[in-house]
N, C-alpha and C positions, 0 to 999 in steps of 0.2 A: 584475503581474501574471500570473497563472495560474488558469486556469479549470480545475472539478470534471471535467470531460471531457478536460481538455488532461491533467490530474496523470493519469487512470487510463489513458488514451493512454502517458504516459509509462511507468506500472509496467506495464503489458503489452507494451511494446517489449521490459525487460526480462526479464518473466516471463511468455513465451507464451501458456500455457495456464492467467493470472491471473483466477479473477473479481474483480474490483473493483465495489468502495462507495467514495465517496468524497462527503464530508460538509465542506463548507466551517461552518468551529466559530463564526466572528466575522460572515460575511459581506463581511469586506475583500478576501478573496482571495490571505491568505498563512496563516490559518492552518486546516489541515488534519485530519480523522481520515479514515482510512482502513482498511475492513476487507480482507485482501486473503485468498483461500483459493487456493492451489498444489500441484501432486504435486510441486513442486520445495523443496517446505519438510521433505517427507516424511527423517526422519531427523535433521534437525538442532534443535539447541537452538535456542529464543525468538532469543539475540542474535543467531546466525545466518541464521534465518528475516528477521529487520529489516534485515542489513546487507545483503542481497539487494535489498530494497525500496530499501533508500537509496540503492546502487549505480543502481540504474534511477533514482533523479529527483535526483541527486549533482550536473549540471548546472543543475539550477532551484534547487536549495539553497545553491551557491556565488555562483549571479545575484543571491540574496536575493530571485526568483519566490516560494520557498517562505521564511517565516519558521518555521513550526513545524507537524509531521507527526506524528500518533499515531499508531502504528499498533497494527493487531489480524490479526495474521496466525495462519491455519490449514490444516492438510493439510485434502485432499479427505473423509478419514475425520472428523478430529475436526469438522468441518463438521457433515456428516451427523449427527455424533453428538447436537452441539446445538443443531439442525434436530428433532431428535425425541425431545430430553431433557422 
């Protein structure tokens, strides 16, 4: 199992400028949802954005520390627009 804080750290290691919010969806420590805001997503489609995050957590997913990870990814501009909507 992996904690939300550990998952946050993994994502931030791969995307150093990321603002990350992780939620444990089941309380079991293996099904998570993450909201990730990073300037590295600029100019990339949703699939490429998710691939960047999955690349950062690849080892944890390969060892079944994470069974499922739902992602919501945003550029800083997109996130600012959501906050002011």
